[in-house]
C-alpha positions as CSV (number, residue, x, y, z in Angstrom):
1,M,-57.2,53.7,56.8
2,T,-56.5,56.9,54.9
3,V,-55.8,56.6,51.2
4,R,-53.6,59.2,49.8
5,T,-53.9,60.4,46.2
6,L,-51.3,62.0,44.1
7,D,-52.0,65.5,42.9
8,R,-51.9,65.6,39.2
9,A,-51.8,68.7,37.0
10,P,-54.8,68.9,34.6
11,A,-54.0,67.5,31.2
12,P,-53.1,70.3,28.8
13,S,-55.8,71.2,26.2
14,P,-54.8,70.1,22.6
15,A,-53.4,72.9,20.6
16,P,-55.9,74.3,18.1
17,R,-55.3,73.1,14.5
18,R,-53.9,75.7,12.3
19,L,-54.0,75.8,8.5
20,P,-50.8,76.3,6.7
21,Q,-50.0,79.9,6.3
22,K,-50.7,80.0,2.6
23,L,-54.1,78.4,3.0
24,A,-55.0,80.6,5.8
25,M,-54.2,83.7,3.8
26,A,-55.8,82.5,0.5
27,P,-58.4,79.7,0.3
28,P,-58.0,77.4,-2.7
29,L,-59.4,78.3,-6.1
30,N,-61.5,75.6,-7.6
31,A,-63.3,75.2,-10.9
32,G,-67.0,76.0,-10.4
33,D,-66.5,78.3,-7.4
34,R,-68.9,81.2,-7.4
35,L,-67.0,84.3,-6.4
36,T,-66.9,88.1,-6.7
37,R,-64.1,89.6,-8.6
38,P,-62.2,90.8,-5.6
39,E,-62.4,87.4,-3.9
40,F,-61.4,85.6,-7.1
41,E,-58.3,87.9,-7.5
42,R,-57.4,87.4,-3.8
43,R,-57.4,83.6,-4.2
44,Y,-55.7,83.7,-7.6
45,Q,-52.9,85.9,-6.4
46,G,-52.5,83.8,-3.2
47,H,-51.8,80.7,-5.3
48,P,-49.0,81.4,-7.7
49,E,-48.8,77.7,-8.6
50,I,-52.0,78.2,-10.6
51,N,-51.1,79.2,-14.2
52,K,-54.5,80.2,-15.5
53,A,-57.9,80.8,-14.1
54,E,-60.8,82.9,-15.3
55,L,-64.0,84.3,-13.7
56,I,-66.9,84.1,-16.2
57,E,-70.3,85.4,-15.0
58,G,-69.1,84.9,-11.4
59,I,-68.0,81.2,-11.9
60,V,-64.4,80.1,-11.8
61,H,-63.1,78.3,-14.9
62,M,-59.7,76.5,-14.9
63,P,-58.4,75.0,-18.1
64,S,-57.1,71.5,-18.6
65,P,-53.4,70.8,-19.5
66,V,-52.4,72.4,-22.8
67,H,-52.0,70.2,-25.9
68,F,-49.2,71.0,-28.3
69,M,-50.8,70.5,-31.7
70,L,-54.2,71.6,-30.7
71,H,-53.3,74.7,-28.7
72,S,-49.6,75.5,-28.1
73,Q,-48.5,75.6,-31.8
74,P,-51.4,77.6,-33.2
75,H,-51.1,79.9,-30.2
76,S,-47.4,80.5,-31.1
77,D,-48.3,81.2,-34.7
78,I,-51.1,83.6,-33.7
79,M,-48.7,85.5,-31.5
80,T,-46.1,85.8,-34.3
81,W,-48.8,86.9,-36.8
82,L,-50.0,89.6,-34.3
83,G,-46.5,90.7,-33.5
84,I,-45.7,91.4,-37.2
85,Y,-48.8,93.6,-37.3
86,R,-48.0,95.4,-34.1
87,A,-44.4,96.1,-35.2
88,A,-45.7,98.0,-38.2
89,T,-48.5,99.8,-36.5
90,P,-47.6,102.5,-33.9
91,G,-49.9,102.8,-30.9
92,V,-51.1,99.2,-31.2
93,V,-50.1,96.9,-28.2
94,G,-50.3,93.2,-28.0
95,G,-50.7,90.8,-25.1
96,D,-50.3,87.1,-24.4
97,N,-52.5,85.6,-21.6
98,A,-53.0,88.9,-19.9
99,T,-55.5,89.2,-17.1
100,V,-58.3,91.5,-18.1
101,R,-60.9,92.9,-15.7
102,L,-64.1,93.4,-17.7
103,D,-66.7,93.9,-15.0
104,Y,-67.5,92.8,-11.4
105,E,-68.1,89.2,-12.4
106,N,-65.7,88.7,-15.3
107,V,-62.0,88.5,-15.2
108,V,-60.6,86.8,-18.3
109,Q,-57.2,85.7,-19.5
110,P,-57.4,85.5,-23.3
111,D,-54.8,83.7,-25.3
112,A,-53.9,86.8,-27.2
113,L,-55.2,90.4,-27.6
114,L,-54.5,93.6,-29.5
115,R,-55.4,97.0,-28.0
116,L,-55.0,100.7,-28.8
117,E,-53.3,103.0,-26.4
118,P,-55.9,105.1,-24.5
119,A,-54.5,108.3,-26.0
120,L,-55.4,106.9,-29.5
121,G,-59.0,105.9,-28.5
122,G,-58.4,102.6,-26.9
123,R,-60.8,101.6,-24.1
124,S,-58.6,99.4,-22.0
125,Q,-56.0,100.7,-19.5
126,V,-53.1,99.3,-17.5
127,T,-54.0,99.4,-13.8
128,E,-51.7,100.3,-11.0
129,D,-51.2,96.6,-10.2
130,D,-50.3,95.9,-13.8
131,Y,-53.5,94.2,-15.1
132,L,-55.8,95.4,-17.9
133,A,-59.2,97.0,-17.1
134,G,-61.8,97.5,-19.9
135,P,-62.3,95.9,-23.2
136,P,-59.3,95.5,-25.6
137,E,-60.1,96.2,-29.3
138,M,-59.5,92.5,-30.3
139,V,-59.4,89.3,-28.4
140,V,-58.2,85.9,-29.7
141,E,-58.9,82.5,-28.1
142,I,-57.7,79.0,-29.1
143,A,-60.7,76.8,-28.2
144,A,-60.9,73.0,-28.2
145,S,-64.1,73.0,-30.2
146,S,-67.3,74.9,-30.9
147,A,-68.7,73.4,-27.7
148,S,-66.2,75.3,-25.6
149,Y,-67.2,78.1,-23.3
150,D,-65.1,80.4,-25.5
151,M,-67.8,80.1,-28.1
152,H,-70.7,80.6,-25.7
153,D,-70.3,82.2,-22.2
154,K,-67.2,84.1,-23.0
155,R,-68.5,85.3,-26.4
156,R,-71.6,86.8,-24.6
157,V,-69.3,88.4,-22.0
158,Y,-67.0,89.9,-24.6
159,A,-70.0,91.3,-26.6
160,R,-71.7,92.7,-23.5
161,N,-68.5,94.5,-22.5
162,G,-67.9,96.0,-25.9
163,V,-64.9,94.0,-27.3
164,P,-65.1,95.1,-31.0
165,E,-63.6,92.0,-32.5
166,Y,-63.3,88.4,-31.3
167,L,-61.4,85.6,-33.1
168,V,-61.9,82.0,-32.0
169,A,-59.8,79.3,-33.5
170,Q,-61.5,75.9,-32.9
171,A,-59.0,73.0,-32.9
172,Y,-61.2,69.9,-33.5
173,E,-63.3,71.5,-36.2
174,Q,-60.1,73.1,-37.7
175,R,-61.9,76.4,-38.3
176,V,-61.6,80.0,-37.5
177,D,-64.5,82.3,-36.6
178,W,-63.9,86.0,-36.5
179,F,-66.7,88.1,-35.0
180,V,-67.3,91.8,-35.3
181,L,-69.5,93.7,-32.8
182,R,-72.4,95.5,-34.6
183,D,-75.2,97.0,-32.5
184,G,-74.1,95.0,-29.5
185,V,-74.2,91.7,-31.3
186,Y,-71.4,89.6,-32.8
187,E,-71.7,88.9,-36.5
188,P,-69.2,86.7,-38.3
189,L,-66.7,88.4,-40.5
190,Q,-66.9,87.0,-44.0
191,P,-63.7,86.1,-45.9
192,D,-63.0,87.6,-49.3
193,A,-62.9,85.7,-52.6
194,D,-59.3,84.4,-51.7
195,G,-60.4,83.1,-48.3
196,I,-58.8,85.9,-46.4
197,L,-60.3,87.4,-43.3
198,R,-59.7,91.2,-42.9
199,S,-60.0,93.0,-39.6
200,E,-62.3,96.0,-39.6
201,V,-60.8,97.5,-36.4
202,F,-57.2,97.0,-37.4
203,P,-56.9,97.7,-41.1
204,G,-54.2,95.5,-42.7
205,L,-54.6,92.7,-40.2
206,W,-55.3,89.9,-42.7
207,L,-55.5,86.2,-42.0
208,P,-55.8,83.3,-44.6
209,M,-58.4,81.1,-43.1
210,D,-56.8,77.7,-43.9
211,A,-53.2,78.5,-43.1
212,L,-53.5,78.5,-39.3
213,W,-54.6,74.9,-38.9
214,A,-52.3,73.8,-41.7
215,G,-49.4,75.1,-39.6
216,D,-48.5,77.3,-42.5
217,L,-46.9,80.2,-40.7
218,A,-45.1,81.4,-43.8
219,T,-48.4,82.0,-45.6
220,M,-49.9,83.7,-42.6
221,L,-47.0,86.1,-42.5
222,A,-46.9,86.7,-46.2
223,V,-50.6,87.6,-46.2
224,V,-50.3,90.0,-43.2
225,Q,-47.4,91.6,-45.0
226,Q,-49.7,92.2,-48.0
227,G,-52.1,93.8,-45.6
228,L,-49.4,96.0,-44.1
229,A,-48.6,97.2,-47.7
230,S,-52.2,98.1,-48.4
231,Q,-53.7,101.6,-48.7
232,E,-56.0,100.8,-45.8
233,H,-53.2,100.2,-43.4
234,A,-51.3,103.3,-44.6
235,A,-54.4,105.4,-43.9
236,F,-54.9,103.8,-40.5
237,V,-51.3,104.6,-39.5
238,A,-51.7,108.2,-40.7
239,S,-54.8,108.5,-38.5
240,L,-53.0,107.1,-35.5
241,H,-50.2,109.7,-36.0
242,A,-52.8,112.4,-36.2
243,R,-54.3,111.3,-32.9
244,Q,-50.9,111.2,-31.1
245,P,-50.8,113.9,-28.3
246,H,-48.4,116.7,-29.0
247,P,-46.0,117.8,-26.2
C-alpha cells in the first residue's frame, strides 16, 4: 500500500524584529550613561521629548521635575535681574537654559548665563547649529542644595574651562555663592557692608544677598539699578563702545 503525502511549502521565517524608527535612529538617553560629546548630542537631539540633559565629565545627568518655590520662581527673578542689566549694557548677551559645549566631555545647560560678544573679548561663540561653544563670562545655576553636583562636579568643570564667574543659588540652605576665577581656582566673592555682591566681570551687576530667597524682586531690581548708575558701570560701557569694531 502506498501512502501519499501532501506537499507543503516550508513555513515562512518570522520577520526580524525592528525597533521603532526613532529608537533605531537615536538610542535612549539615560542618567548615568557614559558618552562622548558627539554621541550625547546625537541622542539628545533624537529625543525632543527630553527637556534638559547635561554631560558632565562624560556622564549624563538628567534633572528631576522642577519645583516652583525652590527653582522656578527664583529662576524667573534671576532672569529678570540679568535682563535689566543686559538692557543697559551694550554688547552683553543673556541666555536661559542654553546648551553650552565646553569640551569633549562636557555639554552643560545652565539655568542662566551672561556673555560678551566675541568682538568685545567674549570667549564663547554661537555655532552654526545654534549652540554655544566656549566659556561664557558668567554662569548662574539654581541648585537644590550644597550637595548638588552644581556645587561640585560642575563647579570644577566651569573652573577648568575658564568661566570667570559662577553664581550658585542653593534652595534648601537659602543662600547664594558667587565665585570668581582667580589663578584657575574659584574664590567666593565677598559682599560689601550692605550685604551686596558686586560682579567683577560685569561692573554694575549688583545683587543683594537676602533678596533672592525672600522673593523680593523689587529690591533686586532697585539694587541693580543703583549699580547701573555707578561710575564703574559707566566706565565699563565706555570701554565696550571703544572696543566696538568700526565699519
